[in-house]
C-alpha positions in Angstrom: 16.2 -5.6 10.2 13.6 -2.5 10.4 16.3 -1.0 7.5 16.3 -3.1 5.3 12.1 -3.9 5.9 11.8 -0.2 5.6 14.1 0.3 2.4 12.2 -3.3 0.9 8.6 -1.2 1.2 8.8 1.8 2.1 7.9 2.8 5.2 10.0 4.0 8.3 11.0 2.9 11.0 8.0 4.6 13.1 5.4 3.4 10.7 6.7 0.2 11.1 6.8 0.9 14.8 3.2 2.0 14.6 2.2 -1.1 13.1 3.3 -3.2 15.3 1.8 -1.5 18.6 -1.4 -1.3 16.8 -0.9 -5.0 16.5 -1.0 -5.5 12.1 2.9 -7.6 12.6 3.2 -10.1 14.9 6.2 -10.3 17.1 9.5 -10.6 15.8 11.9 -12.7 16.4 14.9 -10.5 18.1 19.1 -10.8 17.3 21.3 -11.9 20.0 21.2 -8.0 20.4 17.9 -7.3 20.5 17.6 -5.9 16.8 14.2 -6.9 15.4 14.2 -9.8 12.0 11.4 -9.8 10.0 10.1 -12.6 7.6 8.3 -12.4 4.5 4.8 -12.9 6.2 5.8 -8.5 7.6 6.6 -8.0 4.2 2.9 -9.0 3.1 1.5 -7.6 6.0 3.0 -4.0 5.3 2.5 -4.0 1.4 -1.2 -5.2 1.7 -1.2 -2.1 4.6 0.1 0.3 2.5 -2.2 -0.4 0.0 -5.3 -0.4 2.4 -4.2 3.1 4.3 -3.5 4.6 0.7 -7.5 3.9 -0.6 -8.3 5.3 3.0 -8.6 2.7 5.7 -8.6 2.9 8.7 -5.3 1.3 11.3 -8.8 -0.1 13.1 -9.9 -1.4 9.5 -7.0 -2.2 8.7 -6.6 -5.0 11.2 -10.3 -6.0 11.1 -9.5 -7.0 7.4 -5.7 -8.4 8.0 -7.4 -10.4 11.0 -10.0 -11.8 8.1 -8.0 -13.6 5.7 -5.3 -15.0 8.3 -8.0 -16.9 10.1 -7.6 -20.8 10.0 -11.0 -21.0 9.6 -11.7 -22.6 6.9 -15.8 -23.8 7.9 -16.4 -20.6 9.1 -18.5 -19.1 6.0 -19.2 -16.1 7.9 -16.2 -14.4 7.7 -15.8 -15.1 4.4 -19.3 -13.5 3.7 -18.1 -10.8 6.1 -14.2 -10.6 4.6 -16.4 -9.8 1.1 -18.5 -7.6 2.4 -15.6 -5.2 3.4 -14.3 -5.6 0.0 -17.3 -4.8 -2.2 -17.6 -2.2 0.3 -14.2 -1.1 -0.3 -14.7 -1.1 -4.4 -18.5 1.2 -3.5 -15.4 3.1 -2.1 -12.8 3.2 -4.4 -15.0 4.3 -7.8 -16.7 7.2 -5.7 -13.3 8.7 -5.0 -12.4 7.9 -8.8 -15.3 10.0 -9.7 -15.1 12.5 -7.2 -11.5 12.7 -9.0 -12.2 12.7 -12.4 -14.5 15.5 -11.8 -11.8 17.3 -10.1 -9.4 17.2 -12.8 -12.1 17.6 -15.5 -12.9 20.6 -14.2 -9.5 21.7 -13.5 -9.0 21.1 -17.1 -11.7 23.1 -17.8 -10.1 26.2 -15.9 -6.7 26.0 -17.4 -8.5 26.0 -20.9 -10.3 29.1 -20.2 -7.3 30.6 -18.8 -5.0 30.3 -21.8 -4.8 33.0 -22.3 -3.4 34.2 -20.1 -0.4 33.3 -21.0 0.0 35.8 -23.5 -1.2 38.6 -22.3 0.2 41.2 -21.6 -2.7 43.6 -19.2 -0.9 45.1 -16.6 -3.9 45.1 -15.1 -5.6 41.5 -14.6 -9.5 42.4 -13.0 -11.4 43.8 -16.2 -10.9 39.8 -18.6 -12.9 38.4 -15.4 -10.2 34.8 -15.6 -8.1 36.1 -12.7 -11.3 35.6 -10.1 -12.2 32.7 -11.6 -8.1 31.1 -11.4 -7.7 32.9 -7.7 -11.3 30.1 -6.9 -10.2 27.6 -8.7 -13.4 28.3 -10.9 -15.0 26.1 -8.2 -17.6 29.0 -7.4 -18.9 29.1 -11.3 
């Protein structure tokens, strides 16, 4: 049921319904009372979608990747190549994001170090120091 799958995945019912509407989750069975039942395959799909979404893939991209992985055609090398190309592209994208985050982390750590003296400062006005401006711009303008 939707509450159980939400508990196991950390998703909201709205997200599950969105995944259904977008075609990520196949038709699920239902109880006589109309409650939807989700199996282990749905759980795997939701986990995969969460990971792909977290690293920046759109729902359209996720649907495409999942369709490539679900293809039963083992003789179609084009599918394998497309999946590999998509995954390779995602690795490149992730690497760029890591580099951007590392750069931001270095900048912020440097700013924290430069403004460490502010903690013990008892000046009534921070303007003469210059650290205030740098702190307020997050050091991004220097």
